[in-house]
C-alpha positions in Angstrom: 92.2 94.2 84.6 95.6 94.9 84.8 94.9 98.3 86.9 92.0 96.7 89.7 95.0 94.3 89.6 97.5 97.0 90.7 95.0 98.0 93.3 94.4 94.8 94.8 98.7 94.3 95.1 99.9 98.0 96.1 96.6 96.6 99.2 96.9 94.1 100.7 100.7 93.1 99.7 103.5 93.3 102.7 102.5 95.5 104.5 100.1 97.0 102.0 98.7 100.0 101.7 96.3 102.8 103.5 93.7 103.6 100.6 94.4 106.9 103.1 97.4 106.4 101.8 97.6 105.0 98.2 94.6 108.6 97.6 97.6 110.9 98.4 99.4 108.9 95.6 96.5 108.8 93.2 95.6 113.1 94.3 100.1 113.4 93.4 99.2 111.7 89.8 96.3 114.2 89.5 96.5 117.2 91.2 93.7 118.6 89.4 90.9 116.1 91.3 90.4 117.1 95.1 91.9 114.3 97.5 88.0 113.0 98.1 87.7 112.6 94.7 91.3 110.6 95.4 89.4 108.7 99.0 86.3 108.0 96.5 87.8 106.4 93.7 90.4 104.0 96.1 87.2 102.5 97.8 85.6 102.3 94.6 88.1 100.8 92.9 88.7 98.5 95.9 85.3 97.1 96.1 84.9 96.3 92.4 88.1 93.8 92.5 87.1 92.5 95.5 83.4 91.8 93.9 84.4 90.2 91.5 87.6 87.9 93.1 84.7 87.1 95.0 82.7 84.2 93.7 86.4 82.4 92.1 87.1 82.4 95.5 83.9 80.5 97.0 83.9 78.1 94.9 87.8 76.8 94.6 86.9 77.1 98.3 83.8 75.0 98.2 85.5 72.7 95.8 88.2 71.9 98.4 85.7 71.2 101.4 83.5 68.9 99.2 
């Protein structure tokens, strides 16, 4: 999912971006949403993206150590 990859890149590439800054940018793009909604969406999107990567990363590390 390209959107989830984009959220991960914003958060972790380079110096990364705080969740608050990401929520501010989302709120600028969607002023009809309240800021709290934007914060919750960013947190949920990050959680989904990180969970989707957890199992493949765990399997990869297990293969390297075996």
